[in-house]
C-alpha positions in Angstrom: -57.0 -25.3 88.2 -57.3 -21.8 89.7 -60.1 -19.9 88.0 -60.0 -16.9 90.2 -59.6 -13.3 89.1 -58.1 -10.4 90.9 -60.3 -7.4 90.2 -60.3 -3.8 91.3 -63.3 -2.1 92.8 -64.1 0.7 90.4 -67.2 2.0 92.1 -69.2 1.6 95.3 -72.6 3.1 95.3 -75.6 2.9 97.6 -78.5 1.4 95.7 -81.1 1.6 98.5 -81.3 1.2 102.2 -79.0 -1.6 103.2 -77.9 -2.5 99.7 -74.7 -1.4 97.9 -73.6 -2.1 94.3 -69.9 -3.0 93.7 -68.5 -2.5 90.2 -65.3 -4.5 89.5 -62.9 -4.2 86.6 -59.6 -5.6 85.6 -56.9 -3.1 86.6 -55.1 -3.6 83.2 -58.3 -3.1 81.2 -58.5 -6.8 80.1 -61.8 -8.3 79.0 -63.5 -10.3 81.6 -64.8 -13.8 81.1 -68.3 -13.9 79.5 -71.5 -14.6 81.4 -75.2 -14.9 80.7 -78.3 -13.8 82.6 -78.7 -15.8 85.9 -74.9 -16.2 86.5 -73.2 -15.5 89.8 -69.6 -15.2 91.0 -67.9 -16.3 94.2 -66.3 -13.5 96.1 -63.3 -14.7 98.2 -63.1 -12.8 101.5 -60.8 -12.9 104.5 -60.8 -15.9 106.9 -61.4 -18.2 103.9 -65.0 -17.0 103.5 -66.5 -17.5 100.0 -69.8 -15.9 99.2 -71.9 -16.0 96.1 -73.4 -12.9 94.5 -75.6 -12.7 91.3 -74.2 -10.6 88.5 -76.7 -7.8 87.9 -75.1 -5.7 85.2 -75.1 -6.1 81.4 -73.6 -9.4 80.1 -72.7 -7.6 76.8 -70.3 -5.3 78.8 -67.2 -7.4 79.2 -65.3 -4.7 81.0 -67.0 -4.9 84.4 -68.9 -7.1 86.8 -71.6 -5.7 89.0 -73.0 -7.2 92.2 -75.6 -5.9 94.7 -74.9 -6.8 98.3 -77.5 -6.7 101.0 -76.2 -5.9 104.5 -77.3 -8.9 106.5 -77.6 -8.1 110.3 -76.8 -11.8 110.9 -73.7 -11.7 108.7 -70.9 -14.1 109.5 -68.4 -11.7 107.8 -69.5 -11.7 104.2 -71.8 -8.8 103.6 -70.6 -7.0 106.7 -67.1 -7.0 105.3 -68.1 -5.8 101.9 -70.2 -3.0 103.3 -67.8 -1.8 106.0 -64.3 -2.5 104.5 -64.5 -2.4 100.7 -63.9 1.0 99.1 -63.1 2.2 95.6 -59.6 0.9 94.6 -59.8 -2.2 96.8 -58.8 -5.5 95.3 -61.2 -8.5 95.4 -60.6 -12.1 94.4 -63.6 -13.5 92.6 -64.3 -16.7 90.6 -65.1 -16.8 86.9 -68.9 -16.6 86.5 -71.0 -19.8 86.9 -74.6 -20.3 86.0 -77.1 -22.7 87.5 -80.1 -20.4 86.9 -80.2 -20.5 83.1 -82.4 -18.0 81.2 -84.1 -20.0 78.5 -85.9 -18.8 75.4 -89.7 -18.7 75.8 -92.8 -17.1 74.2 -93.3 -15.0 77.3 -92.0 -14.6 80.8 -93.2 -13.9 84.3 -90.6 -12.7 86.8 -91.4 -12.9 90.5 -88.9 -11.3 92.9 -88.7 -10.9 96.6 -86.3 -8.4 98.2 -82.7 -8.8 97.1 -83.9 -11.7 94.9 -84.4 -9.1 92.2 -80.7 -9.1 91.4 -80.4 -12.2 89.1 -83.6 -11.2 87.4 -82.4 -7.8 86.3 -80.3 -9.1 83.4 -83.1 -11.5 82.4 -85.7 -8.7 82.3 -83.3 -6.7 80.2 -82.8 -9.6 77.8 -86.5 -10.1 77.4 -87.0 -6.4 76.8 -84.3 -6.4 74.1 -85.7 -9.4 72.3 -89.3 -8.0 72.3 -90.7 -11.0 74.1 -93.7 -10.2 76.3 -93.0 -10.2 80.1 -94.5 -9.3 83.4 -92.8 -8.4 86.7 -94.1 -8.8 90.2 -91.6 -7.4 92.8 -92.4 -7.7 96.5 -90.5 -6.2 99.5 -91.1 -4.9 103.0 -90.7 -1.3 102.0 -89.9 0.6 98.9 -86.9 2.4 100.4 -85.2 -1.0 100.9 -86.0 -2.5 97.5 -83.0 -2.6 95.2 -83.5 -1.3 91.6 -87.1 -0.5 92.4 -87.2 2.7 90.3 -85.7 0.8 87.3 -88.3 -2.0 87.6 -91.2 0.3 88.3 -90.5 2.1 85.0 -91.0 -1.1 83.0 -94.2 -2.1 81.3 -96.6 -4.6 82.9 -94.9 -4.3 86.3 -96.4 -4.2 89.8 -94.4 -3.3 92.9 -95.7 -4.8 96.1 -94.2 -2.8 99.0 -95.8 -4.0 102.2 -95.7 -0.4 103.7 -97.6 1.0 100.7 -100.4 -1.3 99.8 -101.6 -4.8 99.0 -99.2 -7.7 99.4 -98.3 -10.0 96.5 -101.1 -12.6 96.0 -99.8 -15.5 94.1 -103.2 -16.9 93.4 -103.9 -13.8 91.4 -100.7 -13.9 89.5 -100.4 -17.6 88.8 -103.7 -18.8 87.3 -104.5 -22.0 85.4 -104.9 -20.1 82.1 -101.3 -18.9 82.1 -99.8 -19.7 78.7 -97.9 -23.0 78.3 -95.3 -21.0 76.6 -94.6 -18.8 79.6 -91.6 -19.5 81.7 -91.7 -18.3 85.4 -88.4 -17.1 86.9 -88.2 -16.3 90.6 -85.7 -15.6 93.3 -86.2 -14.4 96.9 -86.8 -15.6 100.5 -87.7 -19.2 101.1 -91.3 -18.3 102.1 -92.0 -16.8 98.7 -90.3 -19.6 96.8 -92.0 -22.4 98.8 -95.4 -20.7 98.2 -94.7 -20.2 94.6 -93.6 -23.9 94.1 -96.8 -25.0 95.9 -99.0 -22.8 93.8 -97.4 -24.0 90.6 -97.8 -27.6 91.6 -101.4 -27.0 92.5 -102.3 -25.7 89.0 -99.9 -27.7 86.9 -97.2 -25.2 86.2 -94.2 -26.9 87.9 -92.4 -27.6 84.6 -92.5 -23.9 83.7 -91.0 -22.7 87.1 -87.4 -21.9 87.5 -86.2 -20.7 90.9 -83.0 -19.8 92.7 -82.7 -20.1 96.5 -80.6 -18.3 99.0 -80.9 -21.2 101.5 -81.6 -24.8 101.0 -85.2 -26.0 101.1 -86.0 -28.9 103.4 -85.6 -32.2 101.7 -86.9 -35.6 102.8 -83.7 -37.5 102.5 -83.4 -40.8 104.4 -79.9 -40.9 105.7 -80.4 -44.1 107.8 -79.0 -46.3 105.0 -76.0 -44.2 104.2 -72.8 -46.3 103.9 -69.2 -45.5 103.7 -67.5 -45.4 100.2 -64.2 -44.6 98.6 -63.4 -41.5 96.6 -60.5 -41.8 94.2 -58.9 -38.4 93.3 -57.8 -38.9 89.8 -55.4 -35.9 89.6 -54.1 -36.2 93.1 -53.6 -40.0 92.9 -55.2 -40.5 96.3 -58.0 -42.6 97.7 -60.1 -41.2 100.5 -62.7 -43.1 102.6 -65.9 -41.2 103.2 -67.7 -42.4 106.3 -71.4 -43.0 106.6 -71.9 -39.8 108.5 -69.4 -37.7 106.6 -69.7 -35.6 103.4 -67.1 -36.0 100.7 -66.1 -32.4 101.5 -65.6 -33.2 105.2 -63.6 -36.3 104.3 -61.3 -34.4 102.0 -60.8 -31.7 104.6 -59.9 -34.2 107.2 -57.3 -35.6 104.8 -55.8 -32.1 104.3 -57.2 -31.6 100.8 -58.7 -28.2 100.3 -61.6 -27.7 97.8 -63.5 -24.4 97.3 -66.8 -24.5 99.0 -69.3 -22.2 100.7 -72.9 -23.1 101.5 -72.5 -26.8 102.5 -76.1 -27.2 101.5 -76.0 -27.9 97.8 -77.3 -24.5 96.6 -74.3 -22.5 95.5 -72.4 -24.7 93.2 -68.9 -23.6 94.4 -67.9 -27.3 95.2 -69.2 -28.6 91.8 -66.8 -31.4 90.8 -66.6 -33.6 87.7 -67.4 -37.3 88.1 -65.2 -39.6 86.1 -66.6 -42.9 87.2 -69.2 -44.2 89.7 -72.8 -43.5 90.5 -74.0 -40.5 92.4 -76.8 -40.0 94.9 -77.6 -36.3 94.1 -78.9 -34.3 97.0 -78.3 -30.8 95.8 -80.9 -28.2 94.7 -79.0 -27.0 91.7 -78.9 -29.7 89.0 -82.1 -30.5 87.1 -83.2 -34.1 86.6 -81.4 -34.4 83.2 -78.2 -33.1 84.7 -78.4 -35.5 87.6 -79.1 -38.4 85.2 -76.1 -37.5 83.1 -73.9 -38.2 86.2 -71.2 -35.9 84.9 -70.9 -33.5 87.9 -71.9 -33.5 91.6 -71.9 -31.2 94.6 -69.5 -32.8 97.0 -70.8 -30.9 100.0 -74.0 -32.9 100.2 -74.3 -35.6 97.5 -73.0 -39.1 98.0 -72.2 -42.3 96.1 -74.5 -45.2 95.4 -71.6 -47.2 94.1 -68.8 -48.5 96.3 -66.3 -46.1 94.7 -66.4 -42.7 93.0 -63.7 -41.3 90.8 -63.5 -37.5 90.9 -61.5 -35.0 88.9 -59.6 -33.6 91.9 
């Protein structure tokens, strides 16, 4: 089922050096699908490119979606196209919002952002502020002029901006201490170096269960692929059976058979290829699902995960 929306760009504004904000609306004024803090949308671009962008507006405003786009000098066509080609009045095809970075209730929060990683945290911070729950923000970047929403964040209580060109860098050992409340949830998004250091620090002082992160790129996983074997995938809606080779992903096997499935990252971090599992056992290799979701065996990311059973039945 096609869950895409055709939206009109209502506003394009420069947020900071290298970052623009796109505001999208339904041209007929229809209410957009709901979303919660932490959600993102897929933006479908020319040449079959699909890119994910966190929603950074107000979830209570169902008339618009807002995304912030960093211009990546190594862009393969995603951010470069949005910066150079998209103007007010343009039409963009986007997915309905999805959320794998759920904002959960807690007694208090610590938000740690690096660079453009501030974007999914903005709605979370706003929700914490509305609910009156105590929170702290630590926002790191290379220079203030290139830090999105820095003035908004800087005006919040219990916030520290760590711009490398202004002063001391963010020191996680000073932010994450063993006496951090057990009721405090830690939310973070940013470059891999920050998230890896954050994960290591939390593991070191016993805070791993309180940490929730979202990555832009997959972390290195120690997956032994030497025992991977071929298996069959039954496509329940298509009434087809496709063999997946030992060195193929399900996504690759489907593509070779001429079956197109929406995908983007090919690393198990974006969720665009999430597929319902109707039968069979899954070897989950993504970095999205938590342990409970993996144990439930209800969905899988077909760009990277495989089968431990001889046959998988998928809702395709």
